[in-house]
Backbone as CSV, one residue per row, in Angstrom:
resi,resn,N_x,N_y,N_z,CA_x,CA_y,CA_z,C_x,C_y,C_z
1,MET,150.479,177.838,95.979,149.525,178.351,96.505,149.060,177.095,97.640
2,MET,148.852,177.588,98.748,148.315,176.538,99.450,146.715,176.515,100.255
3,ARG,146.040,175.361,99.640,144.823,175.669,99.681,144.281,175.623,101.166
4,SER,143.365,176.240,101.720,142.837,176.403,102.980,142.597,175.126,103.585
5,PHE,143.351,174.965,105.168,142.157,173.194,105.544,140.681,174.061,106.500
6,ARG,139.834,172.836,106.121,138.547,173.284,106.833,138.219,171.979,107.225
7,LEU,137.915,172.157,108.565,137.418,170.905,109.569,136.629,169.917,109.138
8,SER,135.628,170.782,108.422,134.526,170.106,107.739,134.910,169.279,106.772
9,HIS,135.846,169.413,105.754,136.503,168.293,105.088,136.929,167.349,105.653
10,LEU,137.976,167.417,107.310,138.248,166.198,108.109,136.990,165.670,108.591
11,ILE,136.154,165.815,109.283,134.776,165.572,109.553,134.618,164.382,108.416
12,ALA,134.246,165.022,107.249,133.352,164.264,106.096,134.636,162.957,106.011
13,THR,135.998,163.401,105.539,136.960,162.129,105.398,136.956,161.120,106.875
14,PHE,136.483,161.696,107.873,136.384,160.765,109.113,135.145,159.820,109.096
15,GLY,134.528,160.794,108.845,132.701,160.039,108.599,133.045,159.005,107.737
16,VAL,133.385,159.054,106.365,133.645,158.363,104.967,134.476,157.090,105.315
17,LEU,135.876,157.412,106.653,136.183,155.872,106.864,135.459,155.079,108.124
18,ILE,134.093,155.580,109.110,133.996,155.075,109.814,133.289,154.202,109.037
19,GLY,132.137,155.094,108.220,131.576,154.020,106.749,132.073,153.125,106.356
20,LEU,133.346,152.978,105.758,133.882,151.809,105.331,134.173,150.671,106.235
21,ILE,134.495,151.408,107.202,134.741,149.937,108.496,133.733,149.869,108.838
22,VAL,132.504,150.178,109.464,131.236,149.668,109.166,130.916,148.931,108.295
23,TRP,130.966,149.374,107.006,130.576,148.229,106.017,131.108,146.748,105.842
24,PHE,132.105,147.005,106.389,133.039,145.737,106.328,133.050,144.840,107.303
25,LEU,132.518,144.954,108.375,132.347,144.673,109.405,131.104,143.788,110.066
26,PRO,131.382,142.083,110.632,130.989,141.342,110.475,129.537,141.431,111.146
27,THR,128.206,140.841,110.607,126.866,141.037,111.349,126.400,140.895,112.662
28,PRO,125.926,141.290,113.337,125.557,140.836,114.378,124.874,139.372,114.509
29,ALA,124.783,138.828,115.429,124.168,137.726,115.472,122.622,137.710,115.569
30,GLY,121.846,137.088,114.333,120.213,137.183,114.479,119.706,138.352,113.686
31,ALA,121.058,139.129,113.059,120.676,140.322,112.425,120.466,140.155,110.892
32,ASN,119.759,140.773,109.998,119.558,140.667,108.637,121.296,140.867,108.407
33,PRO,121.689,139.863,106.718,122.957,140.090,106.541,123.071,141.482,105.555
34,GLN,122.178,142.095,105.590,122.185,143.405,104.592,122.389,144.498,105.674
35,LEU,122.424,144.585,107.398,122.366,145.680,108.116,123.714,146.438,107.890
36,MET,125.026,145.529,107.904,126.106,146.513,108.322,126.466,147.301,106.979
37,PRO,126.480,146.784,105.823,126.439,147.263,104.589,125.839,148.813,104.963
38,VAL,124.182,148.575,104.911,123.350,149.752,104.759,123.933,150.660,105.783
39,ALA,124.420,150.486,107.141,124.291,150.969,107.988,125.963,151.968,107.448
40,GLY,126.522,151.355,106.984,127.766,152.085,106.453,127.338,153.016,105.270
41,VAL,126.361,153.619,104.455,126.104,153.619,103.407,125.281,154.830,103.936
42,VAL,124.212,154.805,104.875,123.971,155.830,105.987,125.063,156.478,106.548
43,ILE,125.374,156.060,106.977,126.968,157.066,107.903,127.307,157.515,107.142
44,VAL,127.999,157.183,105.727,128.760,158.009,104.872,128.000,159.044,104.097
45,ALA,126.397,158.870,103.675,125.681,160.214,103.402,125.707,161.179,104.617
46,VAL,125.271,160.655,105.481,124.663,162.018,106.548,125.946,162.648,106.831
47,SER,127.064,162.086,106.955,128.604,162.592,107.032,128.808,163.865,105.867
48,LEU,128.648,163.216,105.003,128.493,163.867,104.184,127.860,165.257,103.596
49,TRP,126.440,164.653,104.522,125.349,165.727,104.385,125.794,166.833,105.062
50,ALA,126.058,166.624,106.564,126.290,167.098,107.420,127.013,168.107,107.703
51,THR,127.937,167.950,106.548,129.401,168.856,106.540,129.506,169.560,105.725
52,SER,128.777,169.222,104.386,128.476,169.669,103.420,129.952,170.117,102.512
53,ALA,131.153,168.980,102.483,132.278,169.043,102.319,131.977,168.571,100.843
54,VAL,130.940,168.082,100.182,130.918,168.164,98.744,129.523,168.811,98.253
55,PRO,128.954,169.112,97.441,127.788,169.393,97.255,126.438,168.556,97.604
56,GLU,125.608,168.899,98.051,124.606,168.291,98.343,123.797,167.332,97.416
57,TYR,123.989,167.890,96.130,123.315,166.792,95.032,124.463,165.658,94.958
58,PHE,125.497,165.916,94.686,126.330,165.178,94.644,126.505,163.749,95.981
59,THR,126.368,164.485,96.801,125.786,163.377,97.781,124.619,162.671,97.745
60,ALA,123.767,162.625,97.522,122.670,162.271,97.256,123.207,161.634,95.834
61,ILE,123.864,161.810,95.407,123.616,161.042,93.343,124.603,159.651,94.654
62,ILE,125.986,159.797,95.316,126.618,158.896,95.900,125.679,157.897,96.702
63,PHE,124.921,158.645,97.626,124.032,157.950,97.933,123.073,156.546,97.244
64,PHE,122.267,157.212,96.608,121.116,156.565,95.967,121.999,155.560,94.823
65,PHE,122.944,156.176,93.972,124.151,155.027,93.340,124.224,153.177,94.392
66,LEU,124.878,154.286,95.815,125.321,152.745,96.785,124.469,151.948,97.133
67,ALA,123.031,152.849,97.379,121.935,152.071,97.885,121.310,151.088,96.631
68,MET,121.234,151.791,95.372,120.552,151.053,94.473,121.605,149.904,94.298
69,GLY,122.656,149.767,94.911,123.502,148.188,94.842,123.123,147.565,95.616
70,PHE,122.554,147.226,96.690,121.734,146.699,97.232,120.040,146.336,96.928
71,LYS,119.887,146.431,96.034,118.602,146.341,96.078,118.213,145.029,95.321
72,ASP,118.935,144.250,94.435,119.014,143.049,94.360,119.815,142.456,95.266
73,ARG,120.831,142.577,95.973,120.902,141.408,96.837,120.362,141.114,97.744
74,ALA,119.415,141.781,98.492,118.312,141.229,99.418,117.712,140.265,98.485
75,ARG,116.990,139.917,97.119,116.144,138.712,97.035,116.970,137.443,96.446
76,PRO,116.224,136.574,96.801,116.983,135.264,96.263,117.912,134.978,94.255
77,LEU,118.441,135.026,94.708,118.776,134.496,92.821,117.782,133.985,92.547
78,SER,116.979,132.668,92.839,116.028,132.217,92.033,115.141,133.570,91.661
79,SER,114.741,134.021,92.463,113.635,134.978,92.284,113.561,136.185,91.319
80,ARG,115.183,136.334,90.786,115.521,137.423,90.090,114.861,136.942,88.800
81,ALA,115.387,135.957,87.834,114.433,135.178,86.759,113.487,134.859,86.757
82,SER,112.263,135.190,85.413,111.532,134.670,85.593,111.834,132.916,85.100
83,THR,110.682,132.588,86.011,110.842,131.059,85.425,109.604,130.321,84.354
84,ARG,108.504,131.508,84.096,107.508,131.040,82.954,108.164,131.237,82.099
85,PRO,108.046,130.064,80.941,108.404,129.708,79.556,107.796,130.941,78.800
86,LEU,108.236,131.537,77.842,107.645,132.412,77.118,106.968,132.194,76.495
87,SER,105.993,133.049,75.800,104.621,132.535,75.419,105.078,132.764,73.623
88,GLY,104.310,131.661,73.257,104.886,131.770,71.787,103.566,131.849,70.734
């Protein structure tokens, strides 16, 4: 049995591909280094939400999972670990 073709799935696939392309583009001069990956995540999330190609709750899970991946990348490595000695 052949599955029906939906335009929303094609648009969502196109949006995900554009998001991945934007993710790996070089950052413009003078911009924050995290700009392009974050823009890619937003493009993917908006295209999935707008087309409802996947359930909205699943789109939200994807978005927050990808967004949390950038949480620690923005801080320098030295600020991640505590430099204070353990109290004893």
